[in-house]
N, C-alpha and C positions, 0 to 999 in steps of 0.2 A: 150590567144592570144600569147603565146610563141611558138617559133618553136623549132626544135631539139637542136639548139645551144643557145636557149634563156634562160635568167634568169629572174625571177620575183622578184622585190624588194618590192612590196606592195601587201596586200591581195586583193582578187577580189572585196570586197565590198568597198574598199577605193574610195574616190571621184576622185582621179587621179591615174591611174595605171602607175607605173614607171617600165619599163622593158628594158632589154637588149636583142636584137635579132641580133646575128652576129655582124656586125660593126655598127649597128644602136641603138640609144637610142630611144625608142618609148614611147611617152606620150599619154595616152588615157583619155580624160575627161569622167568621169564615173558616171554621174547622168542622165541616159537616160530618166527617167520619167519627168525630168525638162528640157529636151533638153539640158542637160549638162550646165545649168546656173552656172556661176562662184560664188563661195563663197570665203571668205577671206582665209579659210583653203586651198582651191585649188590653190589660187595665191601663197601661201607659198610653197606648194609642187612643183609647177612648177618652181618657182624661185630656190629652193634648188637643184632640179634635173639638171636644166640647168647649174648652177654654178659648180656643181660637174663634169658634163660631159665635160664642157669646158676645164677642166684640165686632163681629162682621155684620154690617147693616143689611147685606144682601141675603143673609140666612135668616129666615123668619120662623122656621120650624125645623126641629130635629126629629128624625125617624130612626128607630132602632128595630132591626129585624135579624133573623138568623138564616144562614145559608142552608140549603138542603130542605128536605121535607119531614124531618124527624122532630125538630123542635127549635125553640129560640136558644136555649142554653141548658146543659145538664149539670151546671154548677162549676166548681173549681177543679183543677187538676189534682184529684185526690191521690193519685199514685205518687206524684212529686211531693205532696204534703206528707204522705206516709214515709217516704224516704227521709225527709227531715226529722220526722218523729223518731225514727229508729236509728239514725246516725248522729243526731245532735246538730243537724244543719239549721241555719237561720234564714233560709230563703223564704219559708212560709211566713215568718214574722214580718219580713219586708213586704211580701205579697199582701198579707192582710192589712197592713198599715195603709198601703196605697189603695187597695180595694175599698176600704171603709171610707177613705177620703173621697173616692169616686162616688160612692153611694150618697154621701152628704152633698156633693156637688150636684148630682142629679136631682135630689130632693129640693134644692134651692135654685134650680136652673132658671135664669131670667126669661127664657123663651119657651114656647110650647114644646114639650118633649113627648113624642108619641111612641109608646112601646108596643110592638106587635107580639103578643104573648101566645103565639101559635105553637101547638104541639107541646113537647116537654119543656117545662120551666122549673128548674130545681135549684136550691141553694143559692149560689152566686148569680144564677140567672134571675132569681127573684130580686136580688140586690140592684141589678141594672135595669129592672123594669117596673117593679111594684112601687118604687119611689117617684115614678114619672108623673107629670101633670096629666097625661092622658094615657090610660092603660086599657089595651084592647085584647080581649080573649076571643077564642073561636070555639066551634063545636069539637075541635081536636085538642083543646088545651088540657094538659095534665100538670098541675102546679103543686109543688110540695116543698116542705122543709124536713127532709128525712134524717136529720142529724142525730137524733137520739138513738137511731138504729145502728149507728156506727160509733157510738161513744162520744159524740160531740154535742154541740148546742146550736140552735138556730142563730145564725149570725147575719152579717150584711144588713143589719137593721131588722132582722126577722123578729126579734123579741119586741121591738117597738110596734111593728105592723100587727103581729098576732095578739099582743096584749090590748090592742085597741079594736079588735074585732068584736062584733056583738056578743054579749054574754060571755060564755066560756068556749065559744067555737074555736078561737085561736089556741086556747090551752089544749083543747082536744087534738087539734092538728099537730101541735108541737110535741105533746107527750106520746102520741101514738105513732109518730113519724109518718103521718098520713099524707095522702094525696087528695087533691080536689080537682073537679072538672071546672069548665068555664062558669057554669051557673053557681057553683059553690064558691069560686074565687070572687065573684060579684058579691055574694052573701057575706063573705069574710072581709070585704073591703079591700081586697088585693087588686081589684080591677074595677073599671068604670063602665065599660061597654062590651057588647058582644057583636062580632061581625062574622059573616060566613067566611071560611078560609078561602073560598074561591074568589072572594072580592078583595083580597089583600093587595094584589098587584094594582088593581084599579084604584084602591084607596091611596096607595103611595103616589100614583100618577096625579091624582087630584090634589093631594097635599102639596105636591111640587108645583102645581099650576097656579101662577099668580092670579089668574082670572077665575079661579074656582070658588072664591069666597073664603070666609074665615075657616080656621081649623075646626071649630065647633060645627059649622054648617056642613063641611065636608064629612065629618064623622056622623052627623045626624042622618045624612043621606044614605048611609050604608048600615047603620046600627039596626040590629034585629032584636026581637023580644026573646029573652033567654028562657029555657025550660025551667021548671020549678027546681029549686035547690034541694037536694036530699038532706043537706045539713039543716036547713030551716025547719024541716019536718021533725028533726031529732032534737030540737032545742031543749025540750023539757028534761030529758034524761042527761043530755050533755051538760046543761047548766047545773043540774043537781049533782052529778057525779064529779065534775071537774071544778066545782066551786069551793075547793078547799086549798089551804096553803101548805099542807103537808102531803107529800106524794103517797104516803101510806094510807092516809085518809081518803085520797082520791080512789085508790084501788079498792079499798073496803066499800066505799059508797057505790062504786060501779058494780061490784059483785052482789050488792044487796038489792039492786034494781031488778024489776021483772023482765025488762026488755033483753032479748038475746043479744042485741047489738051492744048494749052496755057491758054485758059480761065479756063479749068479744073484745071490746075496747080495754077492759081490765087486763085481759090476757096479753093484748098488744103492749100495754104499758109495762107489764111485768116481764116481758121478753126483751125489752131494750135495756140499755145500760142503767143500772140503779143510780150511779153517780150522775150521769147525764140527765136523767129524769128529775132528780132532786135539784140539781143546779139550774136546769131549764125552768122549772116551776118558780124557783126563787127569782131568777132573772126576769121572768114574765111579770111577776108581781111588782118587782122594783121598777121595771120599765113603764108599767101602767101609771105609776105615780110621778114619773119624770116629766120634765118640761120640754124636752126636745129629743129629736132623733140622735143628735150628736152625743147626748148623755148616754143613750142606750148603746151606741156604737162603741163608746169608750169602755163601758162595762163589758160588752162582748169581747173586746180586745183583751182585757184582763183575763177573762175566762178562757179564751182561745189559746193564749200563750201557755196557760197552765194545763189545759187539756193536751196540748202538743207534747208536753213532757210527762204526762201521766200514763197510766196503764191502759185504760179502756179505749181511748181513741185509736192508737195504733193497732190494738187487738181487734177492734170493730172493723177497721179497714181491711185488716188481714183476712178476717172471716168472710166479709161481704164482697170484697173487690179483688184481693190478691189470691188467696187460696180458694175462695168461694165455697168453703165447706159449710157456711151458714151456721156455724156453731161457735160463736164467740164465748170466751171464758172471762166473764166480767169479774172485777175485783173492786169492792165486795160483790158477792153473787146475788144479794137480795137487798131490798130497801131496809129490811129490819136490821141488817148488819152495818148500815151506813151511819157514821157519826156526824152530828150537826157541825162539829168543828171542821171536819173534812170538807163539808159543803161550803162553809163560810170562807175557807182558805182560797177558793177560786175567785173571790170578789175583792181580795185585798189590793190596795193600790200598788202600782208598778214603779213608783218613784220617777226617775228620769226616763223610763221606758214608756210612760203613759202615751196614749194616742195623740193627745194635743189638739183635738178638734174644738173649734169654737163656732157658735152659730153666727 
């Protein structure tokens, strides 16, 4: 993937390709068979490259892309996390700590960081792309934070991003474990521009070319007008149904709406982990009032560590990923059985184990 002026700093089989192409530093997530799912090693490679390039005057722009044609990144290595959840391992705690530090680094990066969000972009893939200064989607983009469907919560800064989406669109996506196409990602504020997938290679070449003009000018030349967002057309019932601070009130409000889509959303919320839904809603409301991404990441870290040792997260992964029976047995089984004190326990400080991020 190097051009005539490019240099390759990593072997082709490495999980992240770190390359110099002209004025650009190009990072390619390189696990195409796993849709480039993130591992702890990959987080370290990304972090090291970004920190080095931040001090390199010859690198004027960073580009992130995914190998293969299926997507940028399908999230984290969920099987490894499930192993920790069921055996008491601590690797996931270390992985999340470093991953969240990487998310914060990307959000505050001192140079243009262009994330090509083509194809599937889930969970951890959102964390390495949606905090970028320049976020590009295509007609093939399928972006989502499906965590409540596996008994987890939107992390990698997901609560920060979704809580700042227009109206209650972010709440809708978070609580239903929903996906969004490129147009919807733009409406949610998770992306800035749409480019045809067939133009991505040319876009990278132009970003690397010192004579091609500014990053903004290069992006302007290939940006296309997106189709109408389906989410924007559903704002009335989404804002009305999801504009509550108690998950039980959300489900009741949705069931009372006349729109079939609202009742389907109620069914989707009711089918996911009651604990995850309630904790996610509280986390979203708290993140909306926070002053920085770092605060939200610290809150997500507290929640993640407790989810790891709880019941619903390993059970959700078992049902959806390991055994694939699609029949998780949540505990408690419904929102009505969930105690407020249980929800609050996920937000308690961690003491010496706090994430320790500062803006």
